[in-house]
C-alpha positions, 0 to 999 in steps of 0.5 A: 119296265119291271126290275127284278131286284134284291135290295142288297144285291150290288148288281141290282143296285147298279141298275137301280142307279141307272134307272134313277139317273135317267128318270125311267119309271119302273115297277119293282119285283123283289127276288129274295136271294137268301130265301132262294127265290132265284132258284124257283122255276117261275124265275129260272124259266125267265132267267136260267142263271137265276141271278138278279137283276133282270129287266123286263118290258113289253115292246111291240107285243113282245116281252123283252128281258135283259140280265147282267148289269152291264148289258142292261146299263148299256141298253138304257144308255142307248135307248135313253141317252140323256142324261148320259152315263158315259162320256162323249170322248171315245177314250174316256167312254172306254175308260169308264167301262174299264173301271166298271169292269174292274169291279164287275169281273175283278172284285165283286165276284169274290164276294158274291153270295153263291161264291161265299156259300160254296167256299164255306161249304168246302171248308174255306174261311170266307172272311180270310178270302174276302180280306185277301181279294177285296183289298187287292182289287181296290188297290188296283182300282185306286191306282187306275182311277187317279188317271181320270178322276175329277169329282167322279171317276172319269172327270166331273160327271158320273159314269158307269164307273161310279155306278159300279163303285158305290155298291162295291164300297158298300160291300167293302164296308160290310165286310170290314175292309179298311178303306183308308188306303183308298182315299180317291175312291172314298172321296168319289163315293161321297160325291156320288152319295150326295146325288138324288139318283144314287140316294134313291138306289140305296139298299135301305130305300128299297121296298124289300129292305130288311131292318137289320142286315143278315 
């Protein structure tokens, strides 16, 4: 398998965590988003939206590709079910997906590179934008996660919810969001960061990591 990734992409980070958790070997292909490599014809020809991550592999003589972190993680969960990243209980499986989607569709898009680039181009204060939308989403996530939290977001084993939470809190810290109002999320984040798979997926450990954030 080959993963097209950017070291500081939260979406690619999620997939790196899933691959590491399940012990799946892969090669790493860097797509430098700030240098707009994602817009080059060679990449757009494979991934018309031009986002990362993209997972690519050969199967039965056919090149297969998947984009979008949730679709990739769902594929990995079905093809490599152990160790799992979803609970066995149907309700808890759905709740893990719900928490992940709260990040995926309700928080992270407001800090996406393309979103921030556009709002700055039309004169919107991107810092004020971030300071409005991220705390609002994290407030809802803190409240909902308390209903199922154990050591992790859903009980005492990591799930999709934790895979999505960790990059989001990294982003929140990067944008100077005060995390004091979110003690449950911060506690779970610390528990995840103690795990080797989550450590291996961290941006600073990627081959394209840069010495200083830009």
